[in-house]
C-alpha positions in Angstrom: -0.3 0.0 -0.5 1.4 3.5 -0.8 0.2 6.5 0.5 1.2 10.3 0.2 1.8 12.3 3.0 2.6 16.0 3.6 5.7 16.3 5.7 4.1 19.0 8.1 1.6 16.6 8.7 2.2 14.5 12.0 3.8 11.0 11.3 1.6 7.4 12.3 1.5 4.3 13.1 0.0 3.6 9.6 2.4 5.1 7.8 4.9 2.2 7.6 8.0 3.1 6.0 8.4 6.9 5.5 10.8 8.1 2.5 11.0 11.9 1.5 11.0 12.2 -2.0 11.3 15.6 -2.9 14.9 16.7 -3.8 14.9 20.4 -1.5 14.6 19.6 2.3 11.0 20.8 3.8 11.2 24.5 5.0 11.2 25.0 8.2 11.2 21.5 9.2 14.4 20.5 11.3 16.0 17.5 10.4 15.7 15.8 13.7 12.3 17.0 13.8 10.9 15.3 10.6 9.6 11.2 11.2 11.3 9.7 8.0 13.2 6.8 7.7 14.8 8.1 4.6 15.6 10.6 2.5 15.5 9.9 -1.5 16.3 13.3 -3.2 17.5 11.6 -6.7 13.8 10.1 -7.3 12.4 13.5 -7.1 11.8 15.4 -10.2 15.3 17.3 -11.6 15.4 20.9 -10.9 14.6 22.2 -14.0 11.2 20.4 -13.9 10.3 21.3 -10.4 11.0 24.8 -11.0 8.9 24.7 -13.9 6.0 23.0 -12.2 6.3 25.6 -9.0 6.3 28.8 -11.9 3.4 27.6 -13.8 5.3 27.4 -17.4 4.0 23.4 -17.2 0.6 22.6 -16.0 0.3 19.6 -13.7 -0.7 17.1 -16.7 2.6 18.6 -18.0 4.8 17.6 -15.4 2.8 14.6 -14.8 4.3 13.2 -18.0 7.7 15.1 -18.1 8.4 13.5 -14.4 7.0 9.9 -15.4 9.5 10.4 -18.6 12.2 11.1 -16.0 11.7 8.2 -14.0 11.9 5.7 -17.0 15.2 7.4 -17.2 16.3 6.1 -13.8 14.6 3.3 -12.5 17.9 2.5 -10.0 16.1 5.5 -7.6 13.0 4.4 -7.2 13.6 0.3 -7.5 14.0 -0.3 -4.3 10.6 1.7 -3.1 8.8 -0.4 -5.3 10.1 -3.7 -3.0 8.8 -1.5 0.3 5.5 -0.9 -1.1 4.9 -5.1 -1.8 6.4 -5.4 1.3 4.1 -3.9 3.5 3.3 0.0 3.7 4.8 2.8 2.0 4.5 6.4 2.5 6.2 9.1 0.4 6.3 12.5 2.2 6.4 15.5 0.4 6.4 19.3 1.0 4.0 21.0 -1.5 1.3 22.6 -0.5 -1.6 20.6 -3.0 -2.1 17.5 -2.0 -3.5 15.9 -5.5 -0.7 17.6 -7.9 2.6 17.1 -6.3 5.6 15.0 -7.6 4.8 12.1 -4.7 1.3 12.0 -6.3 3.0 11.0 -9.3 5.3 8.7 -8.1 3.0 6.9 -5.9 1.4 5.7 -9.3 4.2 5.2 -11.2 5.0 2.6 -8.2 2.0 1.1 -7.9 1.9 0.2 -11.6 5.1 -1.3 -11.0 4.0 -3.4 -8.2 1.2 -4.7 -10.3 3.9 -5.3 -13.0 5.3 -7.6 -10.9 2.6 -9.1 -8.9 2.4 -12.9 -9.4 0.7 -14.0 -13.3 -3.0 -14.9 -13.5 -4.8 -15.7 -16.7 -6.1 -13.2 -18.9 -10.0 -12.4 -18.7 -12.3 -13.7 -21.8 -14.6 -11.6 -22.9 -16.3 -14.1 -25.4 -19.1 -13.5 -23.9 -19.7 -10.1 -24.2 -20.2 -10.2 -28.2 -23.4 -11.9 -28.7 -23.8 -13.9 -32.3 -20.4 -15.3 -31.5 
C-alpha cells in the first residue's frame, strides 16, 4: 500500500516506511524533527522540471508526463521503493501545498503500476461472453 503525506503532518503508526521524495528539504522542518526512515532526493523531479511546474510554466498534466519520463530513465532511484510497497506500507513524504498536484502523487501512481507489473500473473480475462452472436 502506498500513501502520500505532507511533511508537515504528524507521523502515525499506519504510515509504515516513511520516505521523503523531494529534492529539497522541506522549509521550516528541522532534520531531527521530521519523522522519516530515509530521504531519496534523487527520486524527485529534476530542478528544471520542479521550477517550471512551481512557476506555472507547465501544467500538472505536462509535469506528470515529464516526471514519468524522468522516472523511466532512472529506475535505480526508485526500484527499492517498489520492494517496500510490495512487502508492506509505504508513505511518500512531500512538502508541496497541494495534496493532489505534487510529485509524490505522480510517483505513487508510478510505483503502484510497477508493483502491479511484478505481481503474480494470472490468466487473462475472457471477454467472449461480451459479444453476442459469436
